[in-house]
N, C-alpha and C positions, 0 to 999 in steps of 0.2 A: 662696861662700868657696873660696879655694884650698886644696885638700887637700895634705898633705905630698908625696904622689906627684906631683901636678901641679907643685908648687913645685920638686921635683927635676928634672922634665922641662924647666923653663924655665931660662934663656932660649934656649939653643942649639937644643934640639929644637923649641921653639915657632917660632923664627925659620925653621928648616928646613922645618917643616910649612907655614908661611904662604908661604914662597918657592916650595915645590913646588906648592902650590895655585895661586899666582899664575901660575907658568909654565904649568900645565895649562890654566887658564882663559884665559889670554892667547893660547895657541896655538889652543885649540879654538874660541874665539869668532870668530876670523877665518874658519875653515873653515865654521863654522855659519852665519855671515852669508852667505857665498857659497852655501851650501845653501838658504838661505831665498830669496835674491834672484834667483839664476841661473835657476831653473826658470821663473819668470814672464817674465823677459826672453827666454828661449829660446822659450817658447810664443808670445810676441808676434812673434818673428822667423818662426816656422813659420806662424803665422796670416797674417802679411803676405805670405809667400811663396805661400801658396795663394790669397789674395785678389787679389793683383796679378799673379801668374804670374812674379814676379821670382826667378830661381833663386839669386841671391846671398843672399837671405833664408833660403832653404832650406838652402843650404850652411852659412851661419852657424849655423843651428839645429842641424844635425847635428854640427858640430864642438863647439859649446857643450855639447850633450848628452853627448858623450864625456867632456869635462872634468867635467861633473856626476857622471858615474859614478865617476871617480877620486876626486873630492872627497868624495862620499858614503862611499866605502870608508875613506878616512883619517879622516873625521869619525866614523865608527863606532868606529874604534880609539881615538881620543882621547876620545870620549864614554864608552867603556867604562873607560878609565883613570880618568876623573873619577868614575864611579860607585863604583869601588873605593876611591878616595881619600876619598870622603865618609865611608865607614865606617871605614877604616883610620886616617885622620888625625884625624878628629873624632868619636870615639865618644861623647863627652860631649854633643854636639849631637844625633846621630842616636839615641842610646840613650834620651835624655830626650824629645826632641821629634819622633822619627820618625813616630809615629802622627798628629801634627798636620800635618806637611808631606809625608807619604807619597803623598797623593792626586795631586798634580800630577806626580810622578815616574812613577806608574803610568799616568796618562793620556798622558804624554810617550812612554812605551814603546809604547803602542797606536799613537800617531800615527807613531812611527818605523817600525813594522812595515808600516803602510799605505803610507808613503812608499817603503819598500824594495820592496814588491810591485809598485807601479805604476811605479816607476823601471825595474825589470826589464822590465816589459811595454813601456814607452815606448822603451827602448833596443833591445830585440831584436825588436820587432814593427813596425819602421819600414816595411819593405817587405812586410809581411804583412797589414796592415790598410788599409782605405780612409783617405784623408787626413783626413777629418773625425773618423772613429773614433780614429785615432791621436792627433790633436790633443786629443780629449777624455780620453785616457788620461793626459795630462800634467796635467790639472786637479787630480786628487787629490794629485799630488806638491806642487803649490804650496800647496794647502789644508793638507796634513799638515805641510809645512815650517813654515808660519806657526803652525800649532797647536803644534808642538813647541817653538818659540821662546816662545810665549805661556805654556805650562805650566811650562817651566823657570824663566822669569823670575818667574812668580808665587811660586815658592819663595823666590827671592832677595828679592822684594818683602816677603814675610812676615818675613824676617830684618831688613828695614828698619823694619817696622811690625807687630810680632807681635800677632795677634788669634786668635780661634777656640779658646781654651782658658782654663782657670783653674788656679791653683796652690793646692794644699791639702796642708799638712804635708810640703812638699818634693816632692810628686808632681804630675804633670799630670793634671787631671780635666776633666770637662765638655768634651771635645774635639768641636769642630765643624770637620771638614776643609774644608767648603765656605766657611765664614766665614774660615778661615785663608787659603785660596787666593784668595778675592776680598776681600782686605784693602784698606784705603784707598790703599796705595802701588801696588796692582796697575794701575789704569788709566794713570797717567802713565808708570810704569816700563816696562810692556809695550809701550805705544804708542811710546815713545821708542826702545826696543830694536828693534822690528820695522821702524820707519822707517830706523834706523841700518843694518839689514841690507840693505835695498834700496839705500841710499846706497853702502855698501861694495861691494856686488856691481856696481852700475852704474858707479861710477867706476873700480873695478879692471879691469873688462872693457874699458871705454873706453880706459884707459891703455895697454893692450897694442897696440891699433890706432893710437893716437896716436904711439907710438914707431915703429911700422912706417911711418906716413905721414911722420914726420920723416926716415926713411931713404929716402924717395923712392917708396914704394908708395902712389900716389894713385889707384888704380883704384876702381871702384864698390864692390867687395867690402869693402875696407878703410874706405872712407868710411861705409858702412852699419854696419860693425863698430864704428866710433867713434860714429856718430850715435845709433843705437838705445839702447845702454845709457846713454850720456851724457844722452840726453833723459829716460829714466826717472829717473836720479839728480837731474837738474836740477829736475824737477817735484817730487820728494820733498823737496828741500833746504829750500825756504822753509817748507814744512809742518813740517819737523823743527825749524826755529828756533823756531816758535811753540810746539811741544810741549816743547822745551827750557825755554822760559820757564815753562810750566805746571809742569814737573818741579822747576824751581828754586823756585817759589813753594811747592810742597809741602814741599820741604826747609826753607824758611824757617819754615814753620808747625809742622813736626813734628820737625825735626832741627836746631835752632838752633846747636848746637855744630859740626855739619858745615858749616853756612853760614859761621859765623865763621872756620873754617879755610880754606874756599874763598876767602874775601876777606881773610884776614889781619887780622881785627878782634879786638883784644885788650881793648878797653874798651867797655863798654856805652854807647850814646849814641843821640841822635836826629840826623836829617839826615846820615846816614852816607854818605860818598862811595863811588863805585865805583872799585876800584883796577885799574889795568892794569899788569902786570908787578910788579917789586919782589921783595924777598927778605926773609925774616924773620931778624933778628939780635937776640938778647937780648930776645925777646918784643916785638919792634917790627918792623912792616913798613917797610922802607926802600927808597928809590929807585923808588917806584911813582908812576905818573901817576894823580892823583886827579881824578875826575869828580864835582863837587859834587852832593850829594843823590842820586847815582845808585843806590846800593845800596838805600837806603830806598824809593826810588820803584819800582825793579824788583821788590824782594822783596815789598812790601806795597801798592804802588800809591799810596803817600802819601810825598811828599818829606820829611816830618817824622817818619816812623815810627821806632820804636825798634828797634835791632839789638842782640841780646845779644852781648857780648864773651866771649872765652875766659877772662877773669879771673874769671868767675862760676862756673867749674867747676874742681875739683882738677886739678892737673897730670897726675895719673895717668889722668884721664878725657878727656884731650885727644888727638886724632889728631896724627900728625906733620904740622905745619902746612905746611912748605915743599912736601912731597910733594903734599898735597891742593891747595894754592894753585896750584902750577904745573901739575898735572894739569888743573885747571879752566881755567887760562889757555890751555894748549895746545889743549884741546877747543874752546873758544870761538873761538880764533884760526883753527884749521883750518876750523871750521864757517863762519865769516864768509868766509874765502878761497874755499871751495867755493861759497858763495852768490854771490860775485862772478863766479866762472866760470860758474855757471848763468845769471846775468843777462847775461853776455857772449854766451852762446849764444842766449838768448832774443831779445836785441836784434838780432843778426845775422839770425836766422831770420825775425823780424818784418819786417825790411827787404827781404830778397831771397831768402828761402826757401833758405838755404845756410849752411854752416859759415863762421865767421869765416876770412878768408884769411890772417891773420897767423900766422907761425911761432910767435910767442909764445903764441898760443892753443893750438897743438899741444903746446908745451912745458908749458904749465899743465895741459893735459889729461893728459899723460904723468905728471905729478906728482900728479894728483888721486887716483889709487888709494892711493898712499902716504899722502897727507893724510887720506883717509877712514879708513884703518886706524889712523893715529896718533890721530885724534880718538876713534875707537871705544875704543882701549886707554886713552887718557887719561881718558875718561869713566868707564870701569870702575874705574880707579884712584881717581877721586873717590868713586864709589859705595861701593867696598869699603874703601879705606883711611880714607875719611872717617867710616866707622861705628866704627872702632876706638876704644877697646879692646874693643868689644862684638861678639860673633859674632851674637847676637840682641839687637837694640838695646834697651838698658835693662833686659834680662832676664838674659842670660848673657854673661859675658866670654869672650873668645877663649881665654885661658889655661885656663879651666875646661873647655873642650871638647876640648882637644888630647889625643892619645893619650899617656899617661904613660910608655910604653915607651921606653927609651933607644935611641939609634942611628938616629933618624929622618933624620939628615943623609945616611945611606947610601941611603935611599930616594930622597932628592932627587937624589943623584948618578946613580942608576940611571935614574930617570925623565928626567933631563937627557939622558942618552946615548940613550934611546929616542926622545925628541923630536928630537934632532939627526939620527938616522938617518931618522926619518919625514919630517923636513923635506927632507933631501937626496933621498930617494926620490920625494917628491911633486913637487919642483921638476924633477927629471930626467924623470919621466913626462910632466908637463905640457909641458915644453919639447920632448920628442919628439913629442907630439901637435901642438904648434904648427908644428913643422918639416915634419911629414908632409904631402905633397901628396895631393889626392884622386886616385883611380885613374883614368887615362885610359880612355876607352871607344872603341868603333868610331866612325869619322867620322859615320855616319848616325844615331848615337844621341846625339851631342854637342849640348849646348845652348850658349848664348853664352859660357859659362865655359870650354868645351872639356873639361868633366869631367861624369861622371854624378853627380848629387846626390840623386836619388830612385830 
């Protein structure tokens, strides 16, 4: 029930709190994905450099490692902001359910420290350790990054499918943190997120070199800089499409209201078509392309399966349908476009062991990083906005969890300024790193690049 204090806090402060959280999560998730995917791609480059003796791989690895250090630092800042926001903005959630979902946050903290320690070793011991030993120091970075993503997403999965506790007299009892962390939503959601991280990292890294190649830099260094991360992302993409279908089927079974919003279904029925495009006007999806039987078949594997419509739930329990519907459309559209790019690369490589020679391929690759980020953000909009008005699905409303103190809008303004400064500083530093040339060395020490890279 909404208390008088919480009613007084809504709607302006509730909207400010939700917008601030959306900004923080939307910003942090991009950096976090790069932090999960970049270390693995960097290690592959370093391993290939040692295995083949190709100095271009080693030069790429060293440059990517420097970028990893910058992104880890800014990710630590944005992650710290998020940790404070969870308590400051949502005391109703953390105060009631903190003991239920505290375990994954604690484990994420351990993974973060492991990642920080080994990242320091990896960055500063490059010329102080044997090549194989240095390569091995990067392995914990990869494992800790993936573990961090897993632990954090399990907490969000719990908010989608709360388990591991019982309610008695308005109190939380019989808490089982492990059952809460490994709830039914955990497998599809964590898998979907981790694969998305590798897609974002791979396509984003490749897009930088695609732009350089469009500007005429067609040397081996830039070709490998495009090919290696793009190959990783291309391999992950079709797997992600399959996992996305798994996640959608989970939503169909456990969050039918979210599914109805994703597809703009207002009336319960059988043999429901799949909708492409369209906009909701007056509780009706208009101007959409309908694929007969598509939604029933994809959601339940049966073309005659029943799909629940939004007309079965009170209007107050419905999410904003246009936002969720278009978030889903954008995510799927970008995912299919990236799948097409992956297929293009795979076909060209199978035919002649080379990149496609068309400039349109380079243009598409240059846009792939943006498309991957857009798909990521749209997917999280579907996940989070589609759960509304619940912060804990079916258990606690978002309005009941918000901080009742007035003036939350000023916190949003302050955080917006912080993220604007952080964005500008991050872009500036990364651009400087990209422009810096390796330090030339004496002629007798030069390799085929003309620069010392080890």
